[in-house]
C-alpha positions as CSV (number, residue, x, y, z in Angstrom):
1,M,-168.7,58.2,116.4
2,A,-168.8,57.6,112.7
3,R,-166.9,54.4,113.1
4,L,-169.4,53.2,115.7
5,N,-172.3,54.0,113.4
6,I,-170.7,52.1,110.5
7,L,-170.0,49.2,112.8
8,L,-173.6,49.1,114.1
9,L,-174.9,49.4,110.5
10,L,-172.8,46.4,109.5
11,A,-174.0,44.5,112.5
12,V,-177.7,45.3,111.6
13,I,-177.1,44.2,108.0
14,A,-175.4,41.0,109.0
15,T,-178.2,40.2,111.5
16,A,-180.8,40.9,108.8
17,L,-179.0,38.6,106.3
18,Y,-178.7,35.9,108.9
19,L,-182.5,36.3,109.7
20,V,-183.4,36.0,106.0
21,H,-181.1,32.9,105.7
22,T,-182.7,31.3,108.8
23,Q,-186.2,31.9,107.6
24,Y,-185.3,30.4,104.1
25,M,-183.8,27.3,105.8
26,S,-186.9,27.0,108.0
27,R,-189.2,27.0,105.0
28,Q,-187.1,24.4,103.2
29,L,-187.1,22.1,106.2
30,Y,-190.9,22.6,106.6
31,T,-191.4,21.7,102.9
32,E,-189.2,18.6,103.3
33,L,-191.1,17.6,106.5
34,D,-194.4,17.8,104.6
35,R,-193.0,15.8,101.7
36,V,-191.7,13.1,104.1
37,Q,-195.1,12.9,105.9
38,Q,-196.9,12.5,102.6
39,E,-194.5,9.7,101.7
40,A,-195.1,8.0,105.1
41,R,-198.9,8.2,104.6
42,R,-198.5,6.6,101.1
43,L,-196.3,3.8,102.5
44,E,-198.8,3.2,105.3
45,T,-201.6,2.9,102.7
46,D,-199.5,0.5,100.6
47,R,-198.7,-1.6,103.7
48,D,-202.4,-1.9,104.6
49,R,-203.3,-2.9,101.0
50,L,-200.6,-5.5,100.9
51,Q,-201.7,-7.0,104.2
52,V,-205.2,-7.3,102.9
53,E,-203.9,-9.0,99.7
54,K,-201.7,-11.3,101.9
55,R,-204.8,-12.3,103.9
56,A,-206.7,-13.0,100.7
57,Q,-203.9,-15.1,99.2
58,A,-203.6,-17.3,102.3
59,T,-207.1,-18.6,102.6
60,P,-207.3,-22.3,103.3
61,L,-209.3,-23.0,100.1
62,R,-206.7,-21.2,97.9
63,V,-203.8,-23.0,99.6
64,E,-205.5,-26.4,99.1
65,K,-206.3,-25.6,95.4
66,L,-202.7,-24.5,94.7
67,A,-201.4,-27.6,96.5
68,K,-203.5,-29.9,94.3
69,E,-203.0,-28.1,91.0
70,Q,-199.4,-26.9,91.1
71,L,-197.7,-29.3,93.6
72,Q,-199.8,-32.4,92.6
73,M,-200.6,-33.0,96.3
74,R,-203.6,-35.1,97.4
75,T,-205.4,-35.5,100.7
76,T,-204.3,-38.2,103.0
77,S,-206.2,-41.4,103.5
78,P,-205.4,-44.6,105.4
79,A,-204.8,-46.4,102.1
80,I,-201.9,-44.0,101.1
81,T,-200.5,-43.4,104.6
82,Q,-197.3,-45.2,105.6
83,Y,-196.2,-45.2,109.2
84,V,-192.6,-45.7,110.1
85,R,-191.5,-47.3,113.4
86,P,-188.5,-45.8,115.3
87,D,-186.3,-48.6,114.1
88,G,-187.0,-47.6,110.5
89,T,-189.3,-50.4,109.5
90,V,-192.5,-49.4,107.7
91,I,-195.9,-50.5,109.0
92,P,-198.0,-51.7,106.0
93,A,-200.8,-49.4,104.9
94,V,-204.3,-50.1,106.1
95,A,-206.5,-51.3,103.3
96,P,-209.8,-49.5,103.1
97,V,-212.5,-51.3,105.0
98,A,-215.5,-52.3,102.9
99,P,-218.8,-51.6,104.5
100,A,-220.3,-54.6,106.3
101,P,-223.2,-56.3,104.5
102,T,-226.4,-55.3,106.1
103,A,-228.6,-58.1,107.4
104,P,-231.9,-58.5,105.6
105,K,-234.9,-57.2,107.5
106,P,-237.3,-59.8,108.6
107,A,-240.4,-60.2,106.5
108,A,-243.5,-58.5,107.6
109,K,-245.9,-60.6,109.6
110,P,-249.2,-61.2,108.0
111,V,-251.9,-59.2,109.5
112,T,-254.6,-61.3,111.0
113,A,-258.3,-60.5,110.9
114,A,-258.3,-59.9,114.6
115,R,-255.5,-57.4,114.4
116,A,-257.1,-55.6,111.5
117,A,-260.3,-55.2,113.4
118,R,-258.6,-53.2,116.1
């Protein structure tokens, strides 16, 4: 009977130690999970901030300004555009068209006394 009691006592002690170890591991895993969730929230915030910055950097006005300043680009016009035919020959650039001279307006007709009286 004494052997059985000692064996049961050892089983209870082993079970208690296993329970303590399991609870300790559970707390460690919970702490790690909380830390990882905080890191995920931080990364999500960073991603949102970077997306806002990306949208701000890609505005058409900013792109045009950088193209002009840093890349020395200019807007196209018919005077600087060259068209290439499929055979490789270049179509001459179109010269800018000067505005047509406007025709002079006819002189005002003199007002007669009969018209002035009306």
